[in-house]
MDTraj code that builds the backbone (N, CA, C; nanometers):
import mdtraj as md
import numpy as np

residues = "UNK UNK UNK UNK UNK UNK UNK UNK UNK UNK UNK UNK UNK UNK UNK UNK UNK UNK UNK UNK UNK UNK UNK UNK UNK UNK UNK UNK UNK UNK UNK UNK UNK UNK UNK UNK UNK UNK UNK UNK UNK UNK UNK UNK UNK UNK UNK UNK UNK UNK UNK UNK UNK UNK UNK UNK UNK UNK UNK UNK UNK UNK UNK UNK UNK UNK UNK UNK UNK UNK UNK UNK UNK UNK UNK UNK UNK UNK UNK UNK UNK UNK UNK UNK UNK UNK UNK UNK UNK UNK UNK UNK UNK UNK UNK UNK UNK UNK UNK UNK UNK UNK UNK UNK UNK UNK UNK UNK UNK UNK UNK UNK UNK UNK UNK UNK UNK UNK UNK UNK UNK UNK UNK UNK UNK".split()
xyz = np.array([
    [-9.1183, 1.3209, -2.7676],
    [-9.0150, 1.3078, -2.6663],
    [-9.0504, 1.3984, -2.5489],
    [-9.0387, 1.3449, -2.4305],
    [-9.0739, 1.4246, -2.3128],
    [-8.9668, 1.5292, -2.2857],
    [-9.0047, 1.6295, -2.2090],
    [-8.9111, 1.7361, -2.1736],
    [-8.7906, 1.6842, -2.0982],
    [-8.8131, 1.5818, -2.0144],
    [-8.7033, 1.5240, -1.9360],
    [-8.6028, 1.4552, -2.0276],
    [-8.6531, 1.3791, -2.1277],
    [-8.5628, 1.3124, -2.2217],
    [-8.4859, 1.4136, -2.3062],
    [-8.5545, 1.5176, -2.3508],
    [-8.4897, 1.6207, -2.4312],
    [-8.3794, 1.6890, -2.3508],
    [-8.4062, 1.7151, -2.2257],
    [-8.3059, 1.7792, -2.1391],
    [-8.1858, 1.6867, -2.1196],
    [-8.2117, 1.5582, -2.0970],
    [-8.1041, 1.4615, -2.0788],
    [-8.0173, 1.4542, -2.2051],
    [-8.0813, 1.4517, -2.3224],
    [-8.0061, 1.4487, -2.4481],
    [-7.9244, 1.5762, -2.4669],
    [-7.9834, 1.6898, -2.4346],
    [-7.9136, 1.8174, -2.4487],
    [-7.7925, 1.8240, -2.3556],
    [-7.8118, 1.7824, -2.2307],
    [-7.7011, 1.7832, -2.1355],
    [-7.5931, 1.6849, -2.1801],
    [-7.6342, 1.5683, -2.2308],
    [-7.5371, 1.4700, -2.2800],
    [-7.4521, 1.5259, -2.3925],
    [-7.5152, 1.5968, -2.4859],
    [-7.4418, 1.6567, -2.5979],
    [-7.3454, 1.7641, -2.5484],
    [-7.3909, 1.8465, -2.4570],
    [-7.3036, 1.9507, -2.4004],
    [-7.1882, 1.8883, -2.3221],
    [-7.2213, 1.7825, -2.2482],
    [-7.1199, 1.7111, -2.1715],
    [-7.0107, 1.6567, -2.2642],
    [-7.0520, 1.5995, -2.3768],
    [-6.9553, 1.5456, -2.4724],
    [-6.8624, 1.6566, -2.5232],
    [-6.9199, 1.7697, -2.5580],
    [-6.8408, 1.8824, -2.6077],
    [-6.7414, 1.9307, -2.5026],
    [-6.7890, 1.9494, -2.3797],
    [-6.7040, 2.0015, -2.2724],
    [-6.5953, 1.9020, -2.2348],
    [-6.6307, 1.7739, -2.2214],
    [-6.5306, 1.6733, -2.1840],
    [-6.4238, 1.6634, -2.2932],
    [-6.4644, 1.6652, -2.4196],
    [-6.3674, 1.6584, -2.5295],
    [-6.2703, 1.7765, -2.5222],
    [-6.3232, 1.8934, -2.4965],
    [-6.2390, 2.0129, -2.4858],
    [-6.1445, 2.0021, -2.3660],
    [-6.1974, 1.9615, -2.2518],
    [-6.1158, 1.9494, -2.1312],
    [-6.0055, 1.8454, -2.1480],
    [-6.0402, 1.7310, -2.2061],
    [-5.9420, 1.6242, -2.2235],
    [-5.8281, 1.6728, -2.3128],
    [-5.8613, 1.7445, -2.4189],
    [-5.7574, 1.7878, -2.5116],
    [-5.6748, 1.9046, -2.4583],
    [-5.7339, 1.9896, -2.3750],
    [-5.6625, 2.1112, -2.3329],
    [-5.6170, 2.1144, -2.1878],
    [-5.6886, 2.0460, -2.0994],
    [-5.6623, 2.0626, -1.9565],
    [-5.6007, 1.9414, -1.8878],
    [-5.6261, 1.8218, -1.9383],
    [-5.5732, 1.7018, -1.8732],
    [-5.4264, 1.6882, -1.9102],
    [-5.3410, 1.6873, -1.8099],
    [-5.1964, 1.6864, -1.8328],
    [-5.1363, 1.5461, -1.8334],
    [-5.2143, 1.4451, -1.8020],
    [-5.1651, 1.3069, -1.7985],
    [-5.1207, 1.2657, -1.9390],
    [-4.9943, 1.2274, -1.9568],
    [-4.9450, 1.1927, -2.0911],
    [-5.0153, 1.0710, -2.1519],
    [-5.0752, 0.9854, -2.0697],
    [-5.1462, 0.8682, -2.1220],
    [-5.2722, 0.9081, -2.1975],
    [-5.3259, 1.0247, -2.1671],
    [-5.4547, 1.0654, -2.2211],
    [-5.4404, 1.1402, -2.3538],
    [-5.3295, 1.2002, -2.3793],
    [-5.2991, 1.2740, -2.5017],
    [-5.4037, 1.2815, -2.6104],
    [-5.3987, 1.1883, -2.7038],
    [-5.4838, 1.1939, -2.8220],
    [-5.6038, 1.1002, -2.8074],
    [-5.7162, 1.1576, -2.7671],
    [-5.8371, 1.0797, -2.7419],
    [-5.9552, 1.1492, -2.8089],
    [-6.0410, 1.0705, -2.8708],
    [-6.1656, 1.1229, -2.9255],
    [-6.2798, 1.0751, -2.8371],
    [-6.3630, 1.1673, -2.7940],
    [-6.4829, 1.1336, -2.7177],
    [-6.5930, 1.1099, -2.8210],
    [-6.6382, 0.9845, -2.8316],
    [-6.7303, 0.9474, -2.9387],
    [-6.8774, 0.9548, -2.8979],
    [-6.9074, 0.9406, -2.7699],
    [-7.0477, 0.9425, -2.7263],
    [-7.0552, 0.9628, -2.5755],
    [-7.1702, 1.0116, -2.5316],
    [-7.1993, 1.0223, -2.3887],
    [-7.3385, 0.9658, -2.3678],
    [-7.3486, 0.8707, -2.2760],
    [-7.4776, 0.8118, -2.2417],
    [-7.5079, 0.8520, -2.0984],
    [-7.6014, 0.9426, -2.0822],
    [-7.6364, 0.9954, -1.9510],
    [-7.7514, 0.9132, -1.8936],
    [-7.7379, 0.8685, -1.7694],
    [-7.8443, 0.7906, -1.7065],
    [-7.9695, 0.8775, -1.6936],
    [-8.0884, 0.8151, -1.6871],
    [-8.2131, 0.8923, -1.6794],
    [-8.2169, 0.9915, -1.5625],
    [-8.1553, 0.9537, -1.4499],
    [-8.1544, 1.0457, -1.3365],
    [-8.0349, 1.1415, -1.3407],
    [-7.9551, 1.1327, -1.4469],
    [-7.8405, 1.2199, -1.4725],
    [-7.7320, 1.2116, -1.3656],
    [-7.7252, 1.0973, -1.2960],
    [-7.6234, 1.0821, -1.1917],
    [-7.4942, 1.0205, -1.2453],
    [-7.5037, 0.9522, -1.3605],
    [-7.3870, 0.8861, -1.4176],
    [-7.3812, 0.9151, -1.5674],
    [-7.2621, 0.9485, -1.6144],
    [-7.2403, 0.9674, -1.7578],
    [-7.1364, 0.8656, -1.8026],
    [-7.1767, 0.7749, -1.8933],
    [-7.0832, 0.6786, -1.9525],
    [-7.0271, 0.7444, -2.0767],
    [-6.8985, 0.7699, -2.0749],
    [-6.8335, 0.8435, -2.1823],
    [-6.7504, 0.7462, -2.2651],
    [-6.7875, 0.7315, -2.3915],
    [-6.7158, 0.6415, -2.4811],
    [-6.6005, 0.7177, -2.5451],
    [-6.4858, 0.6509, -2.5543],
    [-6.3679, 0.7156, -2.6105],
    [-6.2937, 0.6197, -2.7023],
    [-6.2149, 0.6780, -2.7920],
    [-6.1253, 0.6031, -2.8792],
    [-5.9926, 0.6775, -2.8789],
    [-5.8853, 0.6083, -2.8388],
    [-5.7540, 0.6723, -2.8497],
    [-5.7085, 0.6672, -2.9957],
    [-5.6437, 0.7722, -3.0428],
    [-5.5849, 0.7626, -3.1756],
    [-5.4366, 0.7881, -3.1614],
    [-5.3601, 0.7279, -3.2500],
    [-5.2159, 0.7236, -3.2302],
    [-5.1865, 0.5993, -3.1474],
    [-5.0676, 0.5519, -3.1537],
    [-5.0333, 0.4252, -3.0882],
    [-4.9383, 0.4431, -2.9701],
    [-4.9347, 0.5613, -2.9117],
    [-4.8399, 0.5851, -2.8032],
    [-4.8724, 0.5050, -2.6774],
    [-5.0008, 0.4873, -2.6477],
    [-5.0415, 0.4187, -2.5246],
    [-5.1506, 0.3166, -2.5563],
    [-5.1544, 0.2109, -2.4756],
    [-5.2581, 0.1100, -2.4945],
    [-5.3926, 0.1653, -2.4478],
    [-5.4996, 0.0987, -2.4897],
    [-5.6350, 0.1380, -2.4464],
    [-5.6422, 0.1360, -2.2940],
    [-5.5822, 0.0345, -2.2315],
    [-5.5862, 0.0225, -2.0854],
    [-5.5155, 0.1396, -2.0179],
    [-5.4019, 0.1828, -2.0735],
    [-5.3297, 0.2969, -2.0159],
    [-5.4118, 0.4247, -2.0295],
    [-5.4715, 0.4439, -2.1454],
    [-5.5559, 0.5617, -2.1668],
    [-5.6743, 0.5589, -2.0706],
    [-5.7345, 0.4411, -2.0544],
    [-5.8470, 0.4238, -1.9620],
    [-5.8066, 0.4639, -1.8199],
    [-5.6906, 0.4171, -1.7753],
    [-5.6428, 0.4526, -1.6402],
    [-5.6206, 0.6031, -1.6279],
    [-5.5652, 0.6646, -1.7309],
    [-5.5443, 0.8098, -1.7283],
    [-5.6755, 0.8862, -1.7195],
    [-5.7739, 0.8436, -1.7978],
    [-5.9053, 0.9092, -1.7936],
    [-5.9733, 0.8875, -1.6587],
    [-5.9644, 0.7651, -1.6067],
    [-6.0238, 0.7361, -1.4748],
    [-5.9596, 0.8233, -1.3674],
    [-5.8292, 0.8426, -1.3792],
    [-5.7577, 0.9248, -1.2804],
    [-5.8015, 1.0716, -1.2879],
    [-5.8330, 1.1177, -1.4087],
    [-5.8728, 1.2572, -1.4289],
    [-6.0230, 1.2786, -1.4065],
    [-6.0996, 1.1722, -1.3833],
    [-6.2458, 1.1815, -1.3761],
    [-6.2949, 1.2811, -1.2714],
    [-6.2332, 1.2852, -1.1553],
    [-6.2757, 1.3789, -1.0502],
    [-6.2573, 1.5233, -1.0932],
    [-6.1403, 1.5538, -1.1490],
    [-6.1143, 1.6881, -1.2008],
    [-6.2150, 1.7232, -1.3103],
    [-6.2352, 1.6293, -1.4038],
    [-6.3269, 1.6534, -1.5152],
    [-6.4696, 1.6752, -1.4657],
    [-6.5103, 1.5972, -1.3666],
    [-6.6459, 1.6114, -1.3122],
    [-6.6665, 1.7516, -1.2550],
    [-6.5701, 1.7989, -1.1789],
    [-6.5798, 1.9336, -1.1216],
    [-6.5881, 2.0413, -1.2280],
    [-6.5036, 2.0285, -1.3305],
    [-6.5032, 2.1263, -1.4394],
    [-6.6331, 2.1221, -1.5196],
    [-6.6844, 2.0020, -1.5454],
    [-6.8107, 1.9868, -1.6177],
    [-6.9223, 2.0547, -1.5391],
    [-6.9271, 2.0306, -1.4091],
    [-7.0291, 2.0927, -1.3248],
    [-7.0233, 2.2442, -1.3310],
    [-6.9021, 2.2995, -1.3248],
    [-6.8863, 2.4450, -1.3303],
    [-6.9242, 2.4998, -1.4678],
    [-6.8719, 2.4400, -1.5730],
    [-6.8937, 2.4934, -1.7081],
    [-7.0378, 2.4794, -1.7563],
    [-7.1064, 2.3761, -1.7099],
    [-7.2458, 2.3573, -1.7504],
    [-7.3441, 2.4066, -1.6438],
    [-7.2915, 2.4631, -1.5365],
    [-7.3734, 2.5166, -1.4268],
    [-7.4724, 2.4124, -1.3753],
    [-7.4206, 2.2908, -1.3499],
    [-7.5043, 2.1827, -1.2973],
    [-7.4935, 2.1801, -1.1455],
    [-7.6058, 2.1679, -1.0798],
    [-7.6047, 2.1584, -0.9340],
    [-7.5355, 2.0294, -0.8907],
    [-7.5657, 1.9203, -0.9614],
    [-7.5029, 1.7912, -0.9317],
    [-7.4446, 1.7355, -1.0610],
    [-7.3140, 1.7463, -1.0746],
    [-7.2488, 1.6932, -1.1946],
    [-7.2515, 1.5404, -1.1876],
    [-7.2718, 1.4744, -1.2997],
    [-7.2764, 1.3278, -1.2991],
    [-7.1389, 1.2670, -1.2741],
    [-7.1391, 1.1475, -1.2177],
    [-7.0153, 1.0708, -1.2045],
    [-6.9754, 1.0290, -1.3457],
    [-6.8477, 1.0425, -1.3800],
    [-6.8015, 1.0121, -1.5149],
    [-6.7375, 0.8745, -1.5186],
    [-6.7890, 0.7895, -1.6073],
    [-6.7329, 0.6560, -1.6285],
    [-6.6847, 0.6492, -1.7726],
    [-6.5588, 0.6164, -1.7913],
    [-6.5026, 0.6095, -1.9256],
    [-6.5001, 0.4659, -1.9750],
    [-6.5474, 0.4454, -2.0987],
    [-6.5495, 0.3120, -2.1591],
    [-6.4945, 0.3213, -2.3019],
    [-6.4134, 0.2228, -2.3367],
    [-6.3576, 0.2169, -2.4713],
    [-6.4688, 0.1880, -2.5711],
    [-6.4760, 0.2662, -2.6775],
    [-6.5797, 0.2510, -2.7796],
    [-6.5353, 0.1457, -2.8805],
    [-6.5913, 0.0251, -2.8675],
    [-6.5533, -0.0848, -2.9564],
    [-6.6252, -0.0770, -3.0904],
    [-6.7275, 0.0063, -3.1027],
    [-6.8066, 0.0101, -3.2265],
    [-6.7234, 0.0533, -3.3461],
    [-6.6317, 0.1457, -3.3292],
    [-6.5492, 0.1914, -3.4406],
    [-6.4539, 0.0805, -3.4838],
    [-6.3952, 0.0135, -3.3864],
    [-6.3061, -0.0981, -3.4170],
    [-6.3827, -0.2100, -3.4884],
    [-6.5036, -0.2384, -3.4408],
    [-6.5885, -0.3412, -3.5010],
    [-6.6259, -0.3032, -3.6444],
    [-6.6600, -0.1779, -3.6669],
    [-6.6963, -0.1312, -3.8009],
    [-6.5767, -0.1407, -3.8953],
    [-6.4589, -0.1083, -3.8460],
    [-6.3382, -0.1167, -3.9285],
    [-6.3113, -0.2619, -3.9687],
    [-6.3252, -0.3527, -3.8744],
    [-6.3023, -0.4950, -3.9026],
    [-6.4048, -0.5466, -4.0040],
    [-6.5308, -0.5066, -3.9872],
    [-6.6362, -0.5475, -4.0795],
    [-6.6091, -0.4933, -4.2200],
    [-6.5667, -0.3694, -4.2301],
    [-6.5328, -0.3091, -4.3592],
    [-6.4206, -0.3865, -4.4273],
    [-6.3189, -0.4244, -4.3499],
    [-6.2075, -0.5015, -4.4072],
    [-6.2554, -0.6381, -4.4564],
    [-6.3454, -0.7029, -4.3817],
    [-6.3999, -0.8318, -4.4251],
    [-6.4791, -0.8181, -4.5555],
    [-6.5614, -0.7160, -4.5634],
    [-6.6400, -0.6929, -4.6842],
    [-6.5484, -0.6625, -4.8024],
    [-6.4495, -0.5764, -4.7812],
    [-6.3542, -0.5451, -4.8881],
    [-6.2823, -0.6707, -4.9360],
    [-6.2458, -0.7582, -4.8432],
    [-6.1794, -0.8834, -4.8783],
    [-6.2700, -0.9741, -4.9598],
    [-6.3975, -0.9814, -4.9227],
    [-6.4930, -1.0651, -4.9959],
    [-6.5159, -1.0101, -5.1364],
    [-6.5276, -0.8798, -5.1492],
    [-6.5461, -0.8175, -5.2809],
    [-6.4233, -0.8423, -5.3677],
    [-6.3054, -0.8269, -5.3114],
    [-6.1809, -0.8510, -5.3844],
    [-6.1729, -0.9965, -5.4305],
    [-6.2118, -1.0876, -5.3415],
    [-6.2107, -1.2301, -5.3740],
    [-6.3074, -1.2605, -5.4875],
    [-6.4265, -1.2018, -5.4845],
    [-6.5243, -1.2212, -5.5922],
    [-6.4713, -1.1665, -5.7242],
    [-6.4038, -1.0531, -5.7176],
    [-6.3505, -0.9910, -5.8376],
    [-6.2369, -1.0753, -5.8968],
    [-6.1544, -1.1325, -5.8084],
    [-6.0401, -1.2123, -5.8521],
    [-6.0814, -1.3516, -5.9022],
    [-6.1954, -1.4025, -5.8571],
    [-6.2413, -1.5374, -5.8927],
    [-6.3873, -1.5337, -5.9383],
    [-6.4169, -1.4715, -6.0507],
    [-6.5564, -1.4565, -6.0929],
    [-6.6246, -1.5883, -6.1292],
    [-6.5485, -1.6930, -6.1636],
    [-6.6075, -1.8204, -6.2066],
    [-6.6562, -1.9042, -6.0897],
    [-6.6211, -1.8704, -5.9664],
    [-6.6572, -1.9549, -5.8521],
    [-6.7982, -1.9301, -5.8006],
    [-6.8753, -1.8459, -5.8699],
    [-7.0130, -1.8172, -5.8263],
    [-7.1060, -1.9290, -5.8672],
    [-7.2116, -1.9487, -5.7928],
    [-7.3099, -2.0570, -5.8213],
    [-7.3844, -2.0351, -5.9487],
])
top = md.Topology()
chain = top.add_chain()
for i, resn in enumerate(residues, 1):
    res = top.add_residue(resn, chain, resSeq=i)
    for name in ("N", "CA", "C"):
        top.add_atom(name, md.element.get_by_symbol(name[0]), res)
traj = md.Trajectory(xyz[None], top)
């Protein structure tokens, strides 16, 4: 792995930690409340950070949480730049992480198939 890639990965990991902390402690928007930052994908030139999130709890819809995070993005960008001592903090783009939802649905399908096989053992070829 090149030094540039290693640096990008390191900054991405630090960015995830800092954004998660800021969202939980500093963002006052009630729509943002309970959010997990699941991943950060930093562009190769480090100008844009795509931040994946999952809201937990059912107080607000994904769209409402997204709007709250988008509204806080400027504040978060400034804080990230200061806390990580970056000359140019990346623009923050928030995206809903569908992978967890997809994995949950797949798990339920598999569990259903296993249950069905257990309940009907004679239907096998």
